[in-house]
N, C-alpha and C positions, 0 to 999 in steps of 0.2 A: 333942189338936186338931192337925190338920195345919197346918204353917206356910203362911201365905199367900204366894204367889209375889211376888217383887219386881217392880216395874213393868217393869224391863228384861227379866225372864224370862217375862213373861206373853205367851202367844201372841196375836197380833193387837193388841198394845198400841200399836205404832208406827202402824198405820193408824188406830186410834181417836184417837190424839193428833193425827194429821194432820187428821182430820175435825173435831176440836174447834178446831184452829187455823184451819181454813177458815171455820168458823162465826163465830169471833171476828173474823177478818179482814173478813168480809162485814158484821158488825155495825158495826165501826169505820168502814168506808167509808160505810155508811148514815148513821151518826151524823155523820160529817164533812159529808156532803151536807146533812143537816138543819140543822146549825149554820151552814153557809155561807148557808143561805136566810134566816137572821135578820140583819137589818141592824145591830142594836146589839150591841156586844161584851158588854154587861151581860146582855142576854137570852140570848146564847150561853152565858155562864157559868151562868145560871139553868137552862137546859135540861140542860146537862151535870150540874149539881148534882142535878137531879131524877133523872137516869139513875143516878148513883152511889148516891143514897139509896134507890133501889128495889132495889139489889143487896145480896147478902150480902157480908161482908168478903172472902171468897175471890173472889167474882165481881168486886168492886170492885178488888181487887188485880190480878186478871188483866187488867182493862181498863187500869188505870194502867200496869202493867208493859208491856203490849203497845204502848201509845202511847209511853212514855218510852224503851223499849229499842230503838226504831227508830233507824236512822242518821239523821243530819242532813245538812248539806251535805257533799259535793257531790251526793249522791243522796238527797234528802229524801223521806220517805214521810209523807203526811198532816201536814205541818208546821203547818198551821192548827189542827188538832185538838190537837196537842201544845202550842201556844202558849195555846190556850184553857184547857187543863187546868192549865198552870202559873199562868195568871192566876187561875183558880178557887182553887187552893191558897193563893195570896197574898191574894186580895181577897174570896173567897166569891161568892155569887150576888147577885141584886138584893135579896132579902129576908133572907138569912141566910148565915153561913159554912158550910163543910162541917162536919157534925156531928163533935164531938171524939171520940165513941165510934167512929165509922166510921174516922176518921183513925188511931185507936189500933189498930183491927182490921186496916187495911191495913198498918200498920207491923208488926204481929205476923205477918201472913201473909208479908211480905217477909223478916222475920228468920228465920222457919221455913224459908224457901227459900234462905237465905244470899244474898239479893239486896241487896248493900250499896248499890247505886245508889238503889233505891227507899227503903231504910231512911234514907239521908241526906236524901232528898227529903222524907220525912215527919217527920223529927226537927226539934225546935226547939233552936237554939243561941243563945247570947248574941252580941252584937256583939263583934268583935275588940277594938275600943276604944270608949270612951264619951267624949263631949264633956262634960267636967266642968262647964263654965260657958259655956253657949251664948251668953249675953248678952255675954260678954267679947269675942266675935269682932266685935261691932258697932263701927263707928267711934264715937268718943266723942260727936260731935255728934248722931248718930242714937240712940245708947243713952239719951241724956237726954230723948228725945221720948217722951211717954206712949204706951203700947201702942195705945190707941184711935186716936190720931193717926197712928201708923205704919200701922195697918191702912187708914186712909183714904188716906194718901199712896201706898200700894201700888196703888191704883186710878188714880193720877194719870198725868201724861204727862211729868214732869220726869225726863229720862234720868239725870242725875247722882244724884238721890235714889233712883231705882229700882235703880241699880247698888249703892248702899250697902245698900239693903234686901234685896238678894239674900243678905246674910249673916245676916238675921234668922232665928231658929229658931222663931218663932211660926207654928203651922200655918195660921192664917187669913191672916197676911201672905203666906206662901208661896203659898197658894191664890189670893189676889188677884193676885200677881205672875204666876203661871203663866197666868192668864186675861187678863192685860193685853196688848193688841195690840202694845205697844212692846217687849215681851220676845220675843227670838228664840231659836231653837234653840241658837245659839252661847252666849247668856247662860246657858241652862239647863245646857249641857254644862260650862261653867266652874264653875257653882255645885255641880254634882254631883261634880265632880272635886276640890273644895276640901277641904283637910284642916287642922284638924279641922272636922267638920260634925256637926250633930245628926242622929241616926238618923231622927228624925221628919221632917226636911226631905227626906232621901232617899226616905222612904216617900211623902211628898206628891208628889214629882217623878214617881215611877214610877206613881202613880195618876192623874196628869194626863191629861185627855182629849186635850189638844193635843200633849203631848210624850212621854207615858209609853210609847208603842209604837214610838218612833223608835229605830233601832239605835244611833246615837251616844249617845243619852241613856241607854239601858239599859246600854250598855257602861260609861259613866262611873259610873253608880250601882253596878254590880256590882263594878267594880274598886276602888272606894273602900274602904280598910281599915276605915272607920267604918260600912260597910254591914252590917246584921245578917246573919249567916251564912245563915239560912234564905232570906232574900230573894236573896242572891247565888247560892245553889245553884239556886233556882227560875228565876232569870234566865238561867243558863248555857246552857240548851238553846235559847235564842232569840238567842244572840249569834253574830257571825261567827266562823269558825274561827280567824282570826288572834288575835282577842281571847281566845278560850278557851285557845289555846296560851300566850299571854302570862300568863294567870291561873294556868295549871298550874305555872308556874315562879316566881310572884311571892311571895316570902317575907314580904311585908308583910301578906298576907291570911291568913285562918284556914286551918289545915291541912286541915280538912274541905272547904273550898271548893277548895283545890288538888287534893285527892284526887278530888273530884267532876269537876273540870275534866279531869283525866287520863282518867277513865272516859268522859267525854263525847267526848273525842278518839278513844278506842279505838272507841267505838260508831260514830262517823262514819267512821273508817277502814275498819271492817268493811263499811260500806255503799258504799265507794268502788268 
C-alpha cells in the first residue's frame, strides 16, 4: 500500500486549510452575533451549549481552540464569545452542564494535537489549598449564632453584622449577602481576596449576577491561592493584562495556573 502523503506534502493542502479556516471564522462571527442578540448571559451559555453538543468532539475542539487561541488585549477578537465559552465551561447552560463525555472528547482532541492550552482548560485539578475549618474564620460572636439565624441576618441592613458575615462559608449566607443592596463591590473584592477562604465561597462570588462579571472581582477570585485551579484557569482569559502578568509570576498559586497565565500572555502578545 502506498504511503499516504503527509499533510504538509499534499498538493493543495494549504489552500484547503485556508478555506476551512475561513468557514470556521465565518461561523464564529455568526455565532458571536447570535449570542449578542440574547439579553441574558444564561441564555447565551445555553445556546452555545446546544451548538457544542451538536458537534463531534473534533468539531467542538476546533471551535473551542479557535475561540480560546485568539489574542486578547490589546487587540481582542470576539472577546464576548470567549467570555461566554469560559462561563459555559464553569457554569454550564440553563438546564445542564456541558456533557462530560464531550469534555473528555475535546480534551482528547487537544492532547492529540499537543494543544497544552486547551488541555489545561479542559482538565480538572484540585485547589491549591483547602480551608480545613471554614467556621473557624468566623468571629466568635457570629460563630455562636445558629446557621438559620445567620442566613436571616445576611438579608438585613446592619453594616457591622454584614461585615462579619462576609467570613461565613455557608453558600446560602453568601448568596444572601451578594444580593444585599448594602454590600458593595469593595466588600466583595475584600472577601474574595481573603486567605484562607472556602472554595465554595469563591465559587458563589464568581456566579453572582451582581458581581461575578466585574473585572476587579474576577481578578480577586482568580488570584486567591484557595481558588480551585480549573476556575482560575477559566477566568484568566477574562482578566486585564496586568493581572495575568502578575499571576504568571505568583508562586503562591498553582503551577498549572502560572503556566496557563504565561501562555495567555504569549497569545495576547502575538495579537498585539
